[in-house]
N, CA, C, O and CB atoms as a CASP TS submission, in Angstrom:
PFRMAT TS
TARGET T0000
AUTHOR 0000-0000-0000
METHOD Language model
MODEL 1
PARENT N/A
ATOM      1  N   MET     1       8.926  19.223-239.188  1.00  0.00           N
ATOM      2  CA  MET     1       9.725  20.420-239.052  1.00  0.00           C
ATOM      3  C   MET     1      10.532  20.333-237.751  1.00  0.00           C
ATOM      4  O   MET     1      10.000  19.983-236.697  1.00  0.00           O
ATOM      5  CB  MET     1       8.828  21.688-239.076  1.00  0.00           C
ATOM      6  N   ALA     2      11.807  20.653-237.848  1.00  0.00           N
ATOM      7  CA  ALA     2      12.700  20.564-236.693  1.00  0.00           C
ATOM      8  C   ALA     2      12.479  21.748-235.751  1.00  0.00           C
ATOM      9  O   ALA     2      12.348  22.895-236.177  1.00  0.00           O
ATOM     10  CB  ALA     2      14.174  20.512-237.152  1.00  0.00           C
ATOM     11  N   ASP     3      12.444  21.431-234.469  1.00  0.00           N
ATOM     12  CA  ASP     3      12.342  22.520-233.507  1.00  0.00           C
ATOM     13  C   ASP     3      13.745  22.905-233.023  1.00  0.00           C
ATOM     14  O   ASP     3      14.733  22.304-233.445  1.00  0.00           O
ATOM     15  CB  ASP     3      11.435  22.116-232.309  1.00  0.00           C
ATOM     16  N   ILE     4      13.828  23.869-232.170  1.00  0.00           N
ATOM     17  CA  ILE     4      15.119  24.402-231.718  1.00  0.00           C
ATOM     18  C   ILE     4      15.958  23.350-230.991  1.00  0.00           C
ATOM     19  O   ILE     4      17.185  23.368-231.084  1.00  0.00           O
ATOM     20  CB  ILE     4      14.895  25.600-230.803  1.00  0.00           C
ATOM     21  N   ALA     5      15.311  22.441-230.274  1.00  0.00           N
ATOM     22  CA  ALA     5      16.045  21.387-229.572  1.00  0.00           C
ATOM     23  C   ALA     5      16.710  20.436-230.571  1.00  0.00           C
ATOM     24  O   ALA     5      17.838  19.996-230.350  1.00  0.00           O
ATOM     25  CB  ALA     5      15.101  20.603-228.635  1.00  0.00           C
ATOM     26  N   ASP     6      16.017  20.117-231.667  1.00  0.00           N
ATOM     27  CA  ASP     6      16.600  19.263-232.699  1.00  0.00           C
ATOM     28  C   ASP     6      17.804  19.927-233.354  1.00  0.00           C
ATOM     29  O   ASP     6      18.825  19.282-233.589  1.00  0.00           O
ATOM     30  CB  ASP     6      15.555  18.921-233.756  1.00  0.00           C
ATOM     31  N   VAL     7      17.681  21.192-233.640  1.00  0.00           N
ATOM     32  CA  VAL     7      18.784  21.941-234.251  1.00  0.00           C
ATOM     33  C   VAL     7      19.981  21.975-233.300  1.00  0.00           C
ATOM     34  O   VAL     7      21.121  21.777-233.721  1.00  0.00           O
ATOM     35  CB  VAL     7      18.337  23.384-234.611  1.00  0.00           C
ATOM     36  N   ALA     8      19.718  22.225-232.028  1.00  0.00           N
ATOM     37  CA  ALA     8      20.802  22.268-231.036  1.00  0.00           C
ATOM     38  C   ALA     8      21.459  20.900-230.907  1.00  0.00           C
ATOM     39  O   ALA     8      22.683  20.810-230.814  1.00  0.00           O
ATOM     40  CB  ALA     8      20.268  22.733-229.662  1.00  0.00           C
ATOM     41  N   ASN     9      20.673  19.848-230.900  1.00  0.00           N
ATOM     42  CA  ASN     9      21.219  18.502-230.795  1.00  0.00           C
ATOM     43  C   ASN     9      22.086  18.162-232.014  1.00  0.00           C
ATOM     44  O   ASN     9      23.153  17.565-231.869  1.00  0.00           O
ATOM     45  CB  ASN     9      20.084  17.480-230.649  1.00  0.00           C
ATOM     46  N   ASP    10      21.635  18.536-233.196  1.00  0.00           N
ATOM     47  CA  ASP    10      22.425  18.307-234.408  1.00  0.00           C
ATOM     48  C   ASP    10      23.743  19.062-234.340  1.00  0.00           C
ATOM     49  O   ASP    10      24.779  18.559-234.775  1.00  0.00           O
ATOM     50  CB  ASP    10      21.638  18.732-235.656  1.00  0.00           C
ATOM     51  N   ARG    11      23.700  20.250-233.802  1.00  0.00           N
ATOM     52  CA  ARG    11      24.921  21.061-233.689  1.00  0.00           C
ATOM     53  C   ARG    11      25.905  20.433-232.691  1.00  0.00           C
ATOM     54  O   ARG    11      27.111  20.406-232.937  1.00  0.00           O
ATOM     55  CB  ARG    11      24.569  22.507-233.253  1.00  0.00           C
ATOM     56  N   VAL    12      25.394  19.940-231.588  1.00  0.00           N
ATOM     57  CA  VAL    12      26.241  19.261-230.598  1.00  0.00           C
ATOM     58  C   VAL    12      26.894  18.035-231.235  1.00  0.00           C
ATOM     59  O   VAL    12      28.088  17.799-231.051  1.00  0.00           O
ATOM     60  CB  VAL    12      25.410  18.847-229.345  1.00  0.00           C
ATOM     61  N   ASP    13      26.116  17.258-231.981  1.00  0.00           N
ATOM     62  CA  ASP    13      26.662  16.077-232.661  1.00  0.00           C
ATOM     63  C   ASP    13      27.773  16.469-233.628  1.00  0.00           C
ATOM     64  O   ASP    13      28.802  15.796-233.695  1.00  0.00           O
ATOM     65  CB  ASP    13      25.550  15.327-233.414  1.00  0.00           C
ATOM     66  N   LEU    14      27.575  17.540-234.369  1.00  0.00           N
ATOM     67  CA  LEU    14      28.585  18.006-235.315  1.00  0.00           C
ATOM     68  C   LEU    14      29.871  18.389-234.595  1.00  0.00           C
ATOM     69  O   LEU    14      30.956  17.976-235.006  1.00  0.00           O
ATOM     70  CB  LEU    14      28.057  19.196-236.118  1.00  0.00           C
ATOM     71  N   PHE    15      29.766  19.168-233.535  1.00  0.00           N
ATOM     72  CA  PHE    15      30.963  19.598-232.804  1.00  0.00           C
ATOM     73  C   PHE    15      31.664  18.429-232.126  1.00  0.00           C
ATOM     74  O   PHE    15      32.891  18.414-232.031  1.00  0.00           O
ATOM     75  CB  PHE    15      30.597  20.649-231.765  1.00  0.00           C
ATOM     76  N   LEU    16      30.903  17.459-231.658  1.00  0.00           N
ATOM     77  CA  LEU    16      31.505  16.269-231.065  1.00  0.00           C
ATOM     78  C   LEU    16      32.296  15.498-232.119  1.00  0.00           C
ATOM     79  O   LEU    16      33.422  15.074-231.862  1.00  0.00           O
ATOM     80  CB  LEU    16      30.422  15.367-230.436  1.00  0.00           C
ATOM     81  N   GLU    17      31.718  15.315-233.293  1.00  0.00           N
ATOM     82  CA  GLU    17      32.424  14.622-234.373  1.00  0.00           C
ATOM     83  C   GLU    17      33.685  15.369-234.778  1.00  0.00           C
ATOM     84  O   GLU    17      34.715  14.743-235.031  1.00  0.00           O
ATOM     85  CB  GLU    17      31.509  14.451-235.585  1.00  0.00           C
ATOM     86  N   LEU    18      33.626  16.687-234.844  1.00  0.00           N
ATOM     87  CA  LEU    18      34.813  17.481-235.185  1.00  0.00           C
ATOM     88  C   LEU    18      35.900  17.343-234.121  1.00  0.00           C
ATOM     89  O   LEU    18      37.081  17.222-234.445  1.00  0.00           O
ATOM     90  CB  LEU    18      34.434  18.959-235.354  1.00  0.00           C
ATOM     91  N   ALA    19      35.499  17.360-232.865  1.00  0.00           N
ATOM     92  CA  ALA    19      36.469  17.219-231.774  1.00  0.00           C
ATOM     93  C   ALA    19      37.114  15.846-231.788  1.00  0.00           C
ATOM     94  O   ALA    19      38.322  15.724-231.586  1.00  0.00           O
ATOM     95  CB  ALA    19      35.797  17.464-230.423  1.00  0.00           C
ATOM     96  N   LEU    20      36.322  14.817-232.022  1.00  0.00           N
ATOM     97  CA  LEU    20      36.874  13.464-232.075  1.00  0.00           C
ATOM     98  C   LEU    20      37.809  13.292-233.268  1.00  0.00           C
ATOM     99  O   LEU    20      38.840  12.628-233.157  1.00  0.00           O
ATOM    100  CB  LEU    20      35.747  12.434-232.142  1.00  0.00           C
ATOM    101  N   ALA    21      37.460  13.877-234.391  1.00  0.00           N
ATOM    102  CA  ALA    21      38.329  13.796-235.571  1.00  0.00           C
ATOM    103  C   ALA    21      39.652  14.508-235.309  1.00  0.00           C
ATOM    104  O   ALA    21      40.710  14.021-235.707  1.00  0.00           O
ATOM    105  CB  ALA    21      37.629  14.408-236.807  1.00  0.00           C
ATOM    106  N   ALA    22      39.597  15.648-234.647  1.00  0.00           N
ATOM    107  CA  ALA    22      40.825  16.385-234.320  1.00  0.00           C
ATOM    108  C   ALA    22      41.677  15.585-233.352  1.00  0.00           C
ATOM    109  O   ALA    22      42.903  15.575-233.463  1.00  0.00           O
ATOM    110  CB  ALA    22      40.494  17.767-233.718  1.00  0.00           C
ATOM    111  N   ARG    23      41.050  14.924-232.419  1.00  0.00           N
ATOM    112  CA  ARG    23      41.782  14.095-231.446  1.00  0.00           C
ATOM    113  C   ARG    23      42.486  12.938-232.145  1.00  0.00           C
ATOM    114  O   ARG    23      43.649  12.649-231.867  1.00  0.00           O
ATOM    115  CB  ARG    23      40.824  13.552-230.362  1.00  0.00           C
ATOM    116  N   ARG    24      41.767  12.278-233.057  1.00  0.00           N
ATOM    117  CA  ARG    24      42.368  11.173-233.796  1.00  0.00           C
ATOM    118  C   ARG    24      43.543  11.660-234.626  1.00  0.00           C
ATOM    119  O   ARG    24      44.560  10.973-234.719  1.00  0.00           O
ATOM    120  CB  ARG    24      41.329  10.497-234.695  1.00  0.00           C
ATOM    121  N   ALA    25      43.419  12.817-235.221  1.00  0.00           N
ATOM    122  CA  ALA    25      44.483  13.350-236.070  1.00  0.00           C
ATOM    123  C   ALA    25      45.742  13.659-235.270  1.00  0.00           C
ATOM    124  O   ALA    25      46.846  13.528-235.799  1.00  0.00           O
ATOM    125  CB  ALA    25      44.005  14.604-236.787  1.00  0.00           C
ATOM    126  N   THR    26      45.606  14.067-234.010  1.00  0.00           N
ATOM    127  CA  THR    26      46.779  14.407-233.213  1.00  0.00           C
ATOM    128  C   THR    26      47.491  13.188-232.657  1.00  0.00           C
ATOM    129  O   THR    26      48.668  13.272-232.307  1.00  0.00           O
ATOM    130  CB  THR    26      46.384  15.309-232.086  1.00  0.00           C
ATOM    131  N   THR    27      46.801  12.053-232.568  1.00  0.00           N
ATOM    132  CA  THR    27      47.442  10.862-231.996  1.00  0.00           C
ATOM    133  C   THR    27      47.948   9.896-233.050  1.00  0.00           C
ATOM    134  O   THR    27      48.776   9.040-232.740  1.00  0.00           O
ATOM    135  CB  THR    27      46.479  10.145-231.092  1.00  0.00           C
ATOM    136  N   GLN    28      47.484  10.002-234.272  1.00  0.00           N
ATOM    137  CA  GLN    28      47.933   9.075-235.312  1.00  0.00           C
ATOM    138  C   GLN    28      49.379   9.355-235.667  1.00  0.00           C
ATOM    139  O   GLN    28      49.792  10.505-235.817  1.00  0.00           O
ATOM    140  CB  GLN    28      47.044   9.179-236.564  1.00  0.00           C
ATOM    141  N   GLY    29      50.132   8.286-235.797  1.00  0.00           N
ATOM    142  CA  GLY    29      51.534   8.412-236.152  1.00  0.00           C
ATOM    143  C   GLY    29      52.450   8.667-234.971  1.00  0.00           C
ATOM    144  O   GLY    29      53.672   8.666-235.119  1.00  0.00           O
ATOM    145  N   ARG    30      51.879   8.884-233.816  1.00  0.00           N
ATOM    146  CA  ARG    30      52.673   9.133-232.625  1.00  0.00           C
ATOM    147  C   ARG    30      52.880   7.824-231.872  1.00  0.00           C
ATOM    148  O   ARG    30      51.941   7.046-231.703  1.00  0.00           O
ATOM    149  CB  ARG    30      51.995  10.186-231.720  1.00  0.00           C
ATOM    150  N   GLU    31      54.078   7.589-231.432  1.00  0.00           N
ATOM    151  CA  GLU    31      54.389   6.366-230.683  1.00  0.00           C
ATOM    152  C   GLU    31      53.968   6.507-229.222  1.00  0.00           C
ATOM    153  O   GLU    31      54.103   7.573-228.623  1.00  0.00           O
ATOM    154  CB  GLU    31      55.896   6.044-230.774  1.00  0.00           C
ATOM    155  N   SER    32      53.464   5.428-228.669  1.00  0.00           N
ATOM    156  CA  SER    32      53.143   5.401-227.248  1.00  0.00           C
ATOM    157  C   SER    32      54.439   5.294-226.445  1.00  0.00           C
ATOM    158  O   SER    32      55.418   4.702-226.898  1.00  0.00           O
ATOM    159  CB  SER    32      52.184   4.220-226.916  1.00  0.00           C
ATOM    160  N   LEU    33      54.426   5.871-225.256  1.00  0.00           N
ATOM    161  CA  LEU    33      55.551   5.688-224.360  1.00  0.00           C
ATOM    162  C   LEU    33      55.493   4.288-223.761  1.00  0.00           C
ATOM    163  O   LEU    33      54.418   3.693-223.675  1.00  0.00           O
ATOM    164  CB  LEU    33      55.556   6.765-223.251  1.00  0.00           C
ATOM    165  N   THR    34      56.625   3.769-223.352  1.00  0.00           N
ATOM    166  CA  THR    34      56.627   2.460-222.691  1.00  0.00           C
ATOM    167  C   THR    34      56.487   2.612-221.183  1.00  0.00           C
ATOM    168  O   THR    34      56.102   1.667-220.496  1.00  0.00           O
ATOM    169  CB  THR    34      57.913   1.690-223.024  1.00  0.00           C
ATOM    170  N   GLU    35      56.797   3.798-220.666  1.00  0.00           N
ATOM    171  CA  GLU    35      56.642   4.090-219.239  1.00  0.00           C
ATOM    172  C   GLU    35      55.783   5.331-219.075  1.00  0.00           C
ATOM    173  O   GLU    35      55.881   6.275-219.859  1.00  0.00           O
ATOM    174  CB  GLU    35      58.022   4.284-218.551  1.00  0.00           C
ATOM    175  N   CYS    36      54.950   5.323-218.061  1.00  0.00           N
ATOM    176  CA  CYS    36      54.041   6.429-217.777  1.00  0.00           C
ATOM    177  C   CYS    36      54.817   7.702-217.459  1.00  0.00           C
ATOM    178  O   CYS    36      55.785   7.673-216.699  1.00  0.00           O
ATOM    179  CB  CYS    36      53.110   6.072-216.612  1.00  0.00           C
ATOM    180  N   MET    37      54.387   8.820-218.047  1.00  0.00           N
ATOM    181  CA  MET    37      55.069  10.087-217.807  1.00  0.00           C
ATOM    182  C   MET    37      54.819  10.632-216.398  1.00  0.00           C
ATOM    183  O   MET    37      55.541  11.520-215.944  1.00  0.00           O
ATOM    184  CB  MET    37      54.628  11.106-218.833  1.00  0.00           C
ATOM    185  N   ASP    38      53.806  10.111-215.704  1.00  0.00           N
ATOM    186  CA  ASP    38      53.497  10.596-214.360  1.00  0.00           C
ATOM    187  C   ASP    38      54.105   9.726-213.266  1.00  0.00           C
ATOM    188  O   ASP    38      54.700  10.245-212.321  1.00  0.00           O
ATOM    189  CB  ASP    38      52.001  10.669-214.174  1.00  0.00           C
ATOM    190  N   CYS    39      53.961   8.407-213.385  1.00  0.00           N
ATOM    191  CA  CYS    39      54.395   7.523-212.298  1.00  0.00           C
ATOM    192  C   CYS    39      55.612   6.669-212.655  1.00  0.00           C
ATOM    193  O   CYS    39      56.133   5.950-211.802  1.00  0.00           O
ATOM    194  CB  CYS    39      53.258   6.621-211.898  1.00  0.00           C
ATOM    195  N   ASP    40      56.062   6.739-213.884  1.00  0.00           N
ATOM    196  CA  ASP    40      57.222   5.978-214.375  1.00  0.00           C
ATOM    197  C   ASP    40      57.027   4.464-214.358  1.00  0.00           C
ATOM    198  O   ASP    40      57.993   3.718-214.514  1.00  0.00           O
ATOM    199  CB  ASP    40      58.426   6.321-213.552  1.00  0.00           C
ATOM    200  N   GLU    41      55.796   4.002-214.171  1.00  0.00           N
ATOM    201  CA  GLU    41      55.504   2.565-214.237  1.00  0.00           C
ATOM    202  C   GLU    41      55.354   2.173-215.712  1.00  0.00           C
ATOM    203  O   GLU    41      54.989   3.003-216.545  1.00  0.00           O
ATOM    204  CB  GLU    41      54.200   2.206-213.419  1.00  0.00           C
ATOM    205  N   PRO    42      55.637   0.903-216.029  1.00  0.00           N
ATOM    206  CA  PRO    42      55.452   0.462-217.415  1.00  0.00           C
ATOM    207  C   PRO    42      53.991   0.568-217.854  1.00  0.00           C
ATOM    208  O   PRO    42      53.077   0.271-217.085  1.00  0.00           O
ATOM    209  CB  PRO    42      55.939  -0.979-217.579  1.00  0.00           C
ATOM    210  N   ILE    43      53.789   0.993-219.095  1.00  0.00           N
ATOM    211  CA  ILE    43      52.447   1.020-219.681  1.00  0.00           C
ATOM    212  C   ILE    43      52.246  -0.327-220.368  1.00  0.00           C
ATOM    213  O   ILE    43      53.033  -0.688-221.242  1.00  0.00           O
ATOM    214  CB  ILE    43      52.263   2.232-220.698  1.00  0.00           C
ATOM    215  N   PRO    44      51.213  -1.076-219.994  1.00  0.00           N
ATOM    216  CA  PRO    44      50.996  -2.393-220.593  1.00  0.00           C
ATOM    217  C   PRO    44      50.851  -2.308-222.123  1.00  0.00           C
ATOM    218  O   PRO    44      50.299  -1.348-222.662  1.00  0.00           O
ATOM    219  CB  PRO    44      49.746  -3.045-219.983  1.00  0.00           C
ATOM    220  N   GLU    45      51.359  -3.330-222.792  1.00  0.00           N
ATOM    221  CA  GLU    45      51.319  -3.337-224.254  1.00  0.00           C
ATOM    222  C   GLU    45      49.896  -3.229-224.788  1.00  0.00           C
ATOM    223  O   GLU    45      49.657  -2.576-225.804  1.00  0.00           O
ATOM    224  CB  GLU    45      51.971  -4.600-224.787  1.00  0.00           C
ATOM    225  N   ALA    46      48.960  -3.865-224.107  1.00  0.00           N
ATOM    226  CA  ALA    46      47.564  -3.806-224.558  1.00  0.00           C
ATOM    227  C   ALA    46      47.066  -2.360-224.587  1.00  0.00           C
ATOM    228  O   ALA    46      46.351  -1.973-225.512  1.00  0.00           O
ATOM    229  CB  ALA    46      46.661  -4.661-223.641  1.00  0.00           C
ATOM    230  N   ARG    47      47.434  -1.562-223.587  1.00  0.00           N
ATOM    231  CA  ARG    47      47.027  -0.155-223.580  1.00  0.00           C
ATOM    232  C   ARG    47      47.732   0.609-224.686  1.00  0.00           C
ATOM    233  O   ARG    47      47.116   1.428-225.369  1.00  0.00           O
ATOM    234  CB  ARG    47      47.325   0.490-222.218  1.00  0.00           C
ATOM    235  N   ARG    48      49.023   0.347-224.869  1.00  0.00           N
ATOM    236  CA  ARG    48      49.769   1.060-225.911  1.00  0.00           C
ATOM    237  C   ARG    48      49.206   0.777-227.295  1.00  0.00           C
ATOM    238  O   ARG    48      49.227   1.646-228.167  1.00  0.00           O
ATOM    239  CB  ARG    48      51.244   0.673-225.866  1.00  0.00           C
ATOM    240  N   LEU    49      48.704  -0.434-227.499  1.00  0.00           N
ATOM    241  CA  LEU    49      48.115  -0.775-228.791  1.00  0.00           C
ATOM    242  C   LEU    49      46.706  -0.209-228.936  1.00  0.00           C
ATOM    243  O   LEU    49      46.323   0.240-230.016  1.00  0.00           O
ATOM    244  CB  LEU    49      48.087  -2.285-228.972  1.00  0.00           C
ATOM    245  N   ALA    50      45.942  -0.231-227.856  1.00  0.00           N
ATOM    246  CA  ALA    50      44.561   0.250-227.904  1.00  0.00           C
ATOM    247  C   ALA    50      44.472   1.762-227.956  1.00  0.00           C
ATOM    248  O   ALA    50      43.582   2.303-228.611  1.00  0.00           O
ATOM    249  CB  ALA    50      43.797  -0.255-226.710  1.00  0.00           C
ATOM    250  N   ALA    51      45.378   2.458-227.278  1.00  0.00           N
ATOM    251  CA  ALA    51      45.368   3.926-227.226  1.00  0.00           C
ATOM    252  C   ALA    51      46.660   4.430-227.846  1.00  0.00           C
ATOM    253  O   ALA    51      47.568   4.864-227.136  1.00  0.00           O
ATOM    254  CB  ALA    51      45.209   4.451-225.752  1.00  0.00           C
ATOM    255  N   LYS    52      46.742   4.374-229.163  1.00  0.00           N
ATOM    256  CA  LYS    52      47.953   4.787-229.870  1.00  0.00           C
ATOM    257  C   LYS    52      48.366   6.194-229.433  1.00  0.00           C
ATOM    258  O   LYS    52      47.548   7.112-229.374  1.00  0.00           O
ATOM    259  CB  LYS    52      47.732   4.739-231.401  1.00  0.00           C
ATOM    260  N   GLY    53      49.651   6.334-229.133  1.00  0.00           N
ATOM    261  CA  GLY    53      50.173   7.638-228.738  1.00  0.00           C
ATOM    262  C   GLY    53      49.955   7.970-227.277  1.00  0.00           C
ATOM    263  O   GLY    53      50.076   9.133-226.894  1.00  0.00           O
ATOM    264  N   CYS    54      49.635   6.980-226.443  1.00  0.00           N
ATOM    265  CA  CYS    54      49.374   7.276-225.031  1.00  0.00           C
ATOM    266  C   CYS    54      50.678   7.615-224.297  1.00  0.00           C
ATOM    267  O   CYS    54      51.748   7.105-224.630  1.00  0.00           O
ATOM    268  CB  CYS    54      48.673   6.077-224.349  1.00  0.00           C
ATOM    269  N   TYR    55      50.560   8.468-223.313  1.00  0.00           N
ATOM    270  CA  TYR    55      51.686   8.910-222.492  1.00  0.00           C
ATOM    271  C   TYR    55      51.560   8.456-221.046  1.00  0.00           C
ATOM    272  O   TYR    55      52.525   8.520-220.285  1.00  0.00           O
ATOM    273  CB  TYR    55      51.804  10.415-222.541  1.00  0.00           C
ATOM    274  N   ARG    56      50.363   7.995-220.664  1.00  0.00           N
ATOM    275  CA  ARG    56      50.111   7.645-219.266  1.00  0.00           C
ATOM    276  C   ARG    56      49.538   6.239-219.159  1.00  0.00           C
ATOM    277  O   ARG    56      48.904   5.738-220.087  1.00  0.00           O
ATOM    278  CB  ARG    56      49.153   8.657-218.619  1.00  0.00           C
ATOM    279  N   CYS    57      49.774   5.612-218.005  1.00  0.00           N
ATOM    280  CA  CYS    57      49.102   4.347-217.713  1.00  0.00           C
ATOM    281  C   CYS    57      47.615   4.648-217.495  1.00  0.00           C
ATOM    282  O   CYS    57      47.222   5.809-217.378  1.00  0.00           O
ATOM    283  CB  CYS    57      49.736   3.633-216.453  1.00  0.00           C
ATOM    284  N   ILE    58      46.818   3.625-217.442  1.00  0.00           N
ATOM    285  CA  ILE    58      45.371   3.823-217.348  1.00  0.00           C
ATOM    286  C   ILE    58      44.974   4.542-216.054  1.00  0.00           C
ATOM    287  O   ILE    58      44.064   5.371-216.063  1.00  0.00           O
ATOM    288  CB  ILE    58      44.653   2.478-217.433  1.00  0.00           C
ATOM    289  N   ASP    59      45.650   4.230-214.942  1.00  0.00           N
ATOM    290  CA  ASP    59      45.311   4.885-213.669  1.00  0.00           C
ATOM    291  C   ASP    59      45.647   6.379-213.706  1.00  0.00           C
ATOM    292  O   ASP    59      44.836   7.216-213.311  1.00  0.00           O
ATOM    293  CB  ASP    59      46.058   4.207-212.503  1.00  0.00           C
ATOM    294  N   CYS    60      46.841   6.698-214.181  1.00  0.00           N
ATOM    295  CA  CYS    60      47.244   8.110-214.239  1.00  0.00           C
ATOM    296  C   CYS    60      46.413   8.881-215.257  1.00  0.00           C
ATOM    297  O   CYS    60      46.126  10.061-215.054  1.00  0.00           O
ATOM    298  CB  CYS    60      48.736   8.229-214.587  1.00  0.00           C
ATOM    299  N   GLN    61      46.019   8.221-216.364  1.00  0.00           N
ATOM    300  CA  GLN    61      45.168   8.900-217.337  1.00  0.00           C
ATOM    301  C   GLN    61      43.813   9.200-216.730  1.00  0.00           C
ATOM    302  O   GLN    61      43.250  10.269-216.963  1.00  0.00           O
ATOM    303  CB  GLN    61      45.007   8.054-218.605  1.00  0.00           C
ATOM    304  N   GLY    62      43.274   8.250-215.940  1.00  0.00           N
ATOM    305  CA  GLY    62      42.007   8.497-215.258  1.00  0.00           C
ATOM    306  C   GLY    62      42.107   9.673-214.305  1.00  0.00           C
ATOM    307  O   GLY    62      41.198  10.501-214.240  1.00  0.00           O
ATOM    308  N   ASN    63      43.216   9.754-213.559  1.00  0.00           N
ATOM    309  CA  ASN    63      43.420  10.891-212.654  1.00  0.00           C
ATOM    310  C   ASN    63      43.546  12.197-213.431  1.00  0.00           C
ATOM    311  O   ASN    63      42.995  13.219-213.022  1.00  0.00           O
ATOM    312  CB  ASN    63      44.671  10.671-211.792  1.00  0.00           C
ATOM    313  N   ALA    64      44.269  12.167-214.551  1.00  0.00           N
ATOM    314  CA  ALA    64      44.432  13.373-215.368  1.00  0.00           C
ATOM    315  C   ALA    64      43.087  13.812-215.926  1.00  0.00           C
ATOM    316  O   ALA    64      42.797  15.008-215.964  1.00  0.00           O
ATOM    317  CB  ALA    64      45.433  13.127-216.517  1.00  0.00           C
ATOM    318  N   ASP    65      42.255  12.854-216.363  1.00  0.00           N
ATOM    319  CA  ASP    65      40.941  13.191-216.884  1.00  0.00           C
ATOM    320  C   ASP    65      40.074  13.847-215.810  1.00  0.00           C
ATOM    321  O   ASP    65      39.335  14.789-216.093  1.00  0.00           O
ATOM    322  CB  ASP    65      40.252  11.942-217.429  1.00  0.00           C
ATOM    323  N   LYS    66      40.168  13.346-214.577  1.00  0.00           N
ATOM    324  CA  LYS    66      39.391  13.920-213.484  1.00  0.00           C
ATOM    325  C   LYS    66      39.830  15.352-213.191  1.00  0.00           C
ATOM    326  O   LYS    66      39.013  16.207-212.847  1.00  0.00           O
ATOM    327  CB  LYS    66      39.526  13.059-212.226  1.00  0.00           C
ATOM    328  N   LYS    67      41.132  15.602-213.332  1.00  0.00           N
ATOM    329  CA  LYS    67      41.665  16.937-213.083  1.00  0.00           C
ATOM    330  C   LYS    67      41.469  17.865-214.269  1.00  0.00           C
ATOM    331  O   LYS    67      41.671  19.074-214.162  1.00  0.00           O
ATOM    332  CB  LYS    67      43.132  16.855-212.742  1.00  0.00           C
ATOM    333  N   GLY    68      41.076  17.296-215.397  1.00  0.00           N
ATOM    334  CA  GLY    68      40.849  18.118-216.576  1.00  0.00           C
ATOM    335  C   GLY    68      42.091  18.462-217.359  1.00  0.00           C
ATOM    336  O   GLY    68      42.101  19.427-218.124  1.00  0.00           O
ATOM    337  N   LEU    69      43.154  17.671-217.174  1.00  0.00           N
ATOM    338  CA  LEU    69      44.380  17.936-217.916  1.00  0.00           C
ATOM    339  C   LEU    69      44.146  17.623-219.383  1.00  0.00           C
ATOM    340  O   LEU    69      43.446  16.666-219.713  1.00  0.00           O
ATOM    341  CB  LEU    69      45.565  17.106-217.356  1.00  0.00           C
ATOM    342  N   ARG    70      44.727  18.423-220.263  1.00  0.00           N
ATOM    343  CA  ARG    70      44.479  18.295-221.690  1.00  0.00           C
ATOM    344  C   ARG    70      45.567  17.548-222.453  1.00  0.00           C
ATOM    345  O   ARG    70      45.459  17.397-223.670  1.00  0.00           O
ATOM    346  CB  ARG    70      44.315  19.643-222.278  1.00  0.00           C
ATOM    347  N   HIS    71      46.605  17.078-221.779  1.00  0.00           N
ATOM    348  CA  HIS    71      47.674  16.381-222.482  1.00  0.00           C
ATOM    349  C   HIS    71      47.160  15.027-222.924  1.00  0.00           C
ATOM    350  O   HIS    71      46.740  14.219-222.096  1.00  0.00           O
ATOM    351  CB  HIS    71      48.934  16.231-221.591  1.00  0.00           C
ATOM    352  N   ALA    72      47.190  14.774-224.212  1.00  0.00           N
ATOM    353  CA  ALA    72      46.596  13.558-224.774  1.00  0.00           C
ATOM    354  C   ALA    72      47.287  12.300-224.289  1.00  0.00           C
ATOM    355  O   ALA    72      48.448  12.316-223.881  1.00  0.00           O
ATOM    356  CB  ALA    72      46.641  13.606-226.279  1.00  0.00           C
ATOM    357  N   GLY    73      46.543  11.217-224.344  1.00  0.00           N
ATOM    358  CA  GLY    73      47.106   9.903-224.091  1.00  0.00           C
ATOM    359  C   GLY    73      46.626   9.358-222.828  1.00  0.00           C
ATOM    360  O   GLY    73      47.002   8.248-222.452  1.00  0.00           O
TER
END
């Protein structure tokens, strides 16, 4: 029999999967920028291919993530 912690964990897993699916849906079909929207430096092709629809270079995306910015990419 599942206890309350198991139920809560299952719920967290469900919401995480829903959030990830929504994220994938918003980036599919979108072209990556060739230059970072923050620093105007070129975004390497490997990043553009790995993170479809990215708007920032890896350094600027890391900074945006730390600041909690919600703009994808």
